[in-house]
N, C-alpha and C positions, 0 to 999 in steps of 0.2 A: 312918714312914721315918726311920732314924736313921744318924748318922755310925758306922761300925762299928769303927774304929780311929784311933790318933794322939791328938793333944792335944784334939781336939773330941769324941772317942768318947763316944756316947751322946745327942750333941745332937740333937733332933727337928727335922726339916726340914719345911717346909710343901709341900703339894702340891694343887692343886685338885680337890676330890672328884668334881666332874663333867666333868673333863677325859677326852678320848677318847684321850689320849697314855698309853703304857705306861712308868711309871718304872722304872729299873734297881733290883732289889730289892737289900735290905741283903746278902743270901746272895751274890748275884752280885757286888757291889761288893767284898766281902770276899774272895772267890775271885779276882777280877781282881787286887787288889793283892797278894794272897798270891803269885801267879804273877809278876806284874811286879816286885815287890820294888823299888819306886822309891827310887833313891838321893836324898838331901837335895839341895836346891837345884836342882832340875830344872824346866824351863818346861813347861807343860801345856796343851794345846789341846783343849777340849771341844767337839766338833761335835754338833749336835742336842742341846743341852745339857738341855732339858726343865727341870727343877727345879734343876739344877746340883749334884746329888747326886754325881755321880763327880767333878766338878772340885773340889768343897768336901772330899771324901774325900781327894783328892790334897793339897791343902793341909794338912788336918789330919795327914797323913802325911809333912809336911816338903817338900812342892813349893815352889819359890821364887815362882811365880806361876801364874796360869791366867787363859787367855782363855776366855769362854764365847761360842759362836755359838748363836743361837736365832732362828728365823723367827716365832714366835708373840708377839705383843705381850704377851699375857697371862702367858706363861711367862716373859717377860723380866722382868716385875714381881715373880714368884715367885723367879726367881734372885736379884734384888736383895734381897729380903726375907731369903732365906735366907743370903746373903752377910753381912747386917747381923747376923742371929742368930748366927752363928759368929764375927764379928769379924774378918773378912778383906777389909774394903773397900780397904786400901791394897795389896793383892796381886792384885787382880782387874780384869779388864776385860770388858764386856758388849758384845756386838756384836749388833745386832738386824738381821739380814739373811739372805738365803738362803746356803747354803754356798758356791756359786761366787762370789758378789759379795764374800763375807768372806774366802775364800782368796786372790782376786785382790788385795784391799786389803792383808790382811796381808802377802802376797808383794811388793807395791810398796813397802811400808814396811819391808821387809828384817826382819820378824818371822820368828824361826826357833824351833823347839819341839823339845824332847827327846823328848816324848811327844805324839802325836796320837791322842785317843780319839774314835770315831764311833759312835754308836748310832742310826741312821736307823730310821723306821717300818718294821716288818717287812714283807716281802712285797710291796713297793711299786717294786721295781727301783731303789732308790736307793744300794745298794753300789756298783755300777758306775760311777755318776756321781760318787760322792765320791771313788773311786779315781782316776777321770779328772781330777777337780779337783785332787787331791793331786800328780798327776803334771805337770799343767800349771802349778800354781803351788806348787813345792817349797818348802813352809814347814818340813818335817822336817829337823832336823839330820842331818849324815852318819851318825853312830852312834845315831840316834833310833829308836824304835819306834811303829809304827802299831798301834793296837789296834781291831778291829771287833768290835762286838756286833751278832750277826745270827741269824736263824731258821736251823734246820738245814736248811731247805728252800731255802735261798738259795745259790747257787753262786757262788764267787769266779773269774769269768771275765775280769776287767778286770786282774789283775796284769800289770804290765810285766816284761820280763825282767830288769830292774835289782832287783826286789823278790822275797823269797822269804818263805814261810810258816815261821816260826821255830817255833811252838807253836799248837797249836789244843786247846781245851777245850771238851767239851760238857756243859750242865747243863740236863737237860730238853730243852725245844724250843729252847735258847739255846746259840749257839756264841760263844766268845771266840777270835778269830783274831789272833795276834800277828805282824806282818809287820816285816821288816827290809830294808834294802838291802844289796846283795852278791850273793855267789854262794852257793848251797846247799852 
């Protein structure tokens, strides 16, 4: 697993070989950032961060800072190692918590993000809960974008009437869904 673009391009990231988690592939991360075209100095929230590869890719492509949220203690350690490998310690915050607790804490601290990326484990019904949490604790800035990476078999039934699907791209069994606030 490598960073696919930006100043840390080619940097190899750690991921536990015996993990039952599914990392975002290099190809999918590159596709994500080609569609997103992340402007410099954006704040980025990486939910279900895993190894931190998506957030680190954002930093490599000039994001201002990244907050990683990961429930697994082992993967929090991997994120920390990968941050050190890339030299981004000053630009990162890691929250070891479940998504709802982390969003509540970030909202209370008035943290707001230009981009919220969520890649929950596939086919476990976590998309709806993630969107519900983002609605209940609005940490997305007004002009921000939510990006969901999910299985093609998972439906987006939890969109509020204030959000709309701006774009959706299919890559094999994976969907990248780009969501914005506003009217269609």
